[in-house]
C-alpha positions in Angstrom: -0.1 0.0 0.1 1.2 3.4 -0.5 2.5 5.8 2.1 0.0 8.3 3.3 0.2 11.7 2.4 1.5 14.2 5.0 -0.2 17.0 5.8 1.4 20.1 6.4 0.8 22.0 9.4 -1.2 25.2 9.0 0.7 28.3 9.8 -1.2 30.8 11.8 -0.6 34.1 10.7 1.1 36.7 13.5 -1.2 39.6 13.9 1.9 41.9 14.2 3.1 40.4 10.8 -0.6 40.8 9.4 -0.7 44.4 10.1 0.0 46.4 7.2 3.1 48.4 7.1 2.6 52.1 7.9 2.3 54.2 4.9 4.7 57.1 4.3 2.7 60.6 4.8 2.2 62.0 1.5 4.1 65.2 0.9 2.1 68.4 0.2 1.6 68.9 -3.5 3.9 71.7 -4.4 2.2 74.5 -6.1 2.2 74.7 -9.8 5.1 76.7 -11.0 3.9 79.8 -12.5 4.1 80.1 -16.2 5.9 83.2 -17.5 2.8 84.4 -19.1 0.3 84.4 -16.2 2.9 85.3 -13.4 2.8 84.2 -9.8 -0.7 83.9 -8.2 -1.9 87.0 -6.2 -1.2 86.5 -2.3 -4.0 87.1 -0.1 -3.6 90.3 2.1 -4.3 89.6 5.9 -5.3 92.4 8.1 -2.7 93.5 10.3 -3.4 92.9 14.1 -4.3 96.1 16.0 -1.6 96.9 18.2 -2.5 96.4 21.9 -2.8 99.2 24.1 -1.5 98.8 27.8 -4.3 99.5 30.3 -3.4 103.0 31.7 -2.7 102.7 35.6 -4.4 106.3 36.3 -8.0 106.4 37.4 -10.4 107.4 34.5 -11.2 111.1 34.7 -14.4 112.8 33.5 -15.3 112.6 29.8 -13.7 115.6 28.0 -16.2 118.4 27.3 -17.5 118.4 23.6 -16.0 121.3 21.7 -18.5 124.2 21.0 -19.7 124.0 17.6 -21.1 126.9 15.6 -24.7 126.8 15.2 -25.6 126.0 11.7 -28.0 128.6 10.4 -30.2 127.1 7.8 -31.3 129.6 5.0 -34.9 129.9 4.9 -36.4 130.0 1.5 -36.8 133.5 0.5 -40.5 134.5 0.1 -41.5 135.6 -3.6 -42.2 139.1 -3.8 -45.8 140.1 -4.3 -47.2 140.6 -7.6 -48.5 143.8 -8.3 -52.3 143.5 -9.0 -53.2 143.4 -12.6 -55.0 146.6 -13.4 -58.2 145.9 -15.8 -57.2 146.4 -19.5 -60.9 147.4 -20.4 -61.8 151.0 -19.7 -63.4 151.7 -16.6 -66.6 153.5 -17.3 -69.6 154.4 -15.1 -72.5 152.1 -15.9 -70.0 151.0 -18.9 -71.3 154.2 -20.8 -69.7 157.3 -19.2 -66.0 158.2 -18.8 -65.4 160.0 -15.6 -61.9 161.0 -16.9 -63.4 163.8 -19.2 -65.4 165.5 -16.2 -63.9 168.9 -14.7 -64.6 170.5 -11.6 -64.4 174.3 -12.0 -64.9 175.2 -8.3 -61.6 174.9 -6.3 -63.4 174.5 -3.1 -65.7 171.6 -4.1 -62.8 169.8 -6.4 -61.3 168.2 -3.2 -64.8 166.7 -2.0 -66.1 165.5 -5.4 -65.0 162.2 -6.0 -64.7 161.0 -9.8 -62.4 158.1 -9.4 -63.2 155.6 -12.3 -66.0 152.9 -11.3 -68.3 151.0 -13.1 -71.0 150.0 -10.5 -71.1 152.9 -7.9 -71.7 150.6 -4.7 -69.0 150.3 -1.9 -71.3 149.1 0.8 -70.6 151.7 3.3 -66.8 150.9 3.3 -66.2 154.9 4.4 -69.2 155.3 6.6 -67.4 155.1 9.9 -64.3 156.9 8.9 -64.0 160.7 9.4 -64.4 162.7 6.1 -64.9 159.0 4.7 -67.7 160.5 2.4 -65.1 162.5 0.3 -63.7 159.1 -0.9 -67.2 157.7 -1.9 -68.0 158.5 -5.5 -70.4 161.5 -6.3 -72.8 159.2 -8.2 -73.1 156.8 -5.3 -73.7 159.7 -2.8 -76.5 160.9 -5.3 -77.9 157.3 -5.2 -77.8 157.3 -1.3 -79.5 160.6 -0.9 -82.2 159.5 -3.5 -83.3 156.8 -0.5 -85.9 159.2 1.1 -89.7 158.8 2.0 -91.4 155.4 2.6 -91.0 154.4 -1.4 -87.1 154.6 -1.4 -86.1 154.3 2.1 -83.5 151.2 2.2 -84.1 150.3 -1.3 -80.9 151.1 -2.9 -81.4 148.8 -5.9 -84.6 151.1 -6.8 -82.7 154.3 -6.4 -80.0 153.0 -8.4 -82.1 152.2 -11.3 -83.7 155.5 -11.0 -80.4 157.3 -11.2 -79.2 155.1 -14.1 -82.3 156.1 -16.2 -82.0 159.7 -15.3 -78.5 159.6 -16.5 -79.7 158.3 -19.8 -82.6 161.2 -20.2 -79.8 163.9 -19.5 -77.5 162.6 -22.0 -80.3 162.3 -24.6 -81.7 166.0 -23.7 -78.3 167.9 -23.0 -76.0 165.9 -25.6 -73.3 165.6 -23.0 -71.8 163.6 -20.2 -74.5 163.3 -17.5 -72.0 163.3 -14.8 -70.6 166.7 -16.1 -74.0 168.0 -15.9 -74.3 166.7 -12.5 -71.1 168.3 -11.2 -72.4 171.7 -12.9 -75.6 171.4 -11.0 -74.0 170.7 -7.8 -71.5 173.6 -8.1 -74.3 176.2 -8.9 -76.6 174.7 -6.2 -73.9 174.8 -3.4 -74.7 177.8 -1.0 -71.9 179.9 0.2 -73.5 181.6 3.3 -76.0 180.5 5.9 -77.1 182.0 9.3 -76.6 181.0 12.8 -78.0 182.5 16.1 -75.6 184.1 18.8 -76.9 184.8 22.2 -75.8 188.5 23.6 -77.2 189.0 27.2 -80.3 186.9 26.6 -81.0 187.9 22.9 -80.4 185.7 20.1 -79.1 187.6 17.0 -78.7 185.9 13.5 -75.5 186.2 11.9 -74.2 185.3 8.6 -71.2 182.7 8.4 -69.4 181.1 5.5 -69.9 177.5 4.7 -67.3 174.7 4.6 -66.8 173.2 1.3 -68.1 169.7 2.5 -71.2 171.0 3.9 -71.8 173.1 0.4 -71.6 169.9 -1.3 -74.0 168.0 1.2 -76.6 170.7 1.2 -76.5 170.7 -2.7 -77.0 166.9 -3.0 -79.7 167.0 -0.3 -81.7 169.9 -2.1 -81.5 168.3 -5.5 -82.8 165.2 -4.4 -85.4 166.4 -2.2 -86.6 168.6 -5.1 -86.8 165.5 -7.4 -88.7 163.5 -5.0 -91.1 166.3 -4.0 -91.8 166.7 -7.7 -93.2 163.3 -8.1 -96.3 163.9 -5.8 -99.4 164.6 -7.7 -97.6 164.1 -10.7 -98.0 161.4 -13.4 -94.0 161.8 -14.4 -91.9 159.0 -13.2 -89.1 159.6 -10.7 -86.4 159.3 -13.3 -87.7 162.2 -15.3 -88.4 164.3 -12.3 -84.5 163.9 -11.3 -83.2 164.5 -14.7 -85.3 167.8 -15.0 -84.1 168.9 -11.5 -80.3 168.1 -12.7 -80.8 170.0 -15.9 -82.6 173.1 -14.6 -79.8 173.2 -11.6 -76.9 173.0 -14.1 -78.5 176.1 -16.2 -79.0 178.1 -12.8 -82.6 178.2 -13.2 -85.3 179.2 -10.7 -87.6 176.7 -11.3 -85.2 174.4 -9.9 -85.9 173.6 -6.1 -82.2 173.4 -5.2 -81.5 176.7 -6.8 -84.4 178.3 -5.3 -83.4 177.3 -1.8 -80.0 178.4 -2.3 -80.8 181.8 -3.2 -83.3 182.2 -0.5 -80.8 181.1 2.1 -78.1 183.6 0.6 -80.5 186.3 0.8 -81.3 185.8 4.6 -77.6 185.5 5.5 -77.0 189.0 3.2 -79.5 190.6 5.7 -78.0 189.4 8.9 -74.6 190.5 8.2 
């Protein structure tokens, strides 16, 4: 028989031998060599550390006072200058018909008190009523309208007296062929009295004396007499008020004694002449 096969003993692996040999640490890869075209890579700039300040050994004092700063004056926006009021380009005519710049006052005493400033509608709403001598600033046509508001038919009815004066001016223009405001001014100049009487007391006896009249009062009396004569002429008469006023103005402008204003003026001056 043949010999039995000999089995070789199994070799046990030593753990120390079985451990793998330690690998050598890989060397850091060197940066790529710069090419002559591109040049070296830009190095990162790191911020430099701030220098440490040693703590002060002295005790901290009060904080320093702030330096005085000059107050900043902000320039205020300048106000735009006021634009002058635009004057009307159209001519200012009374009732849009009569030009007051053509009217002349021949009496130098009344020239200061007869207002002929340009106006279209003579209505100021009593603007100068509470001011001394304010009536001298009111248009003479408006004063005529105000004096026409007499008796129960016209008291407080300015629109009614306004229509009467406007219609009477149309009649005066048609009959006289002139500016009716000029005719009115002439009538007031001739109807204004120059003297009146006053009573002085001498030892219990009152004696009339003649005195001169101020220009403002002269104009007031002339306006009152003209309007009173026009209103009285309407009683027991079929003529309307505007025709009576137009006739009174025309007669007074001529100095005719048929005018009520001229008759009162002559009577007052006659009495004053006897009391000189």
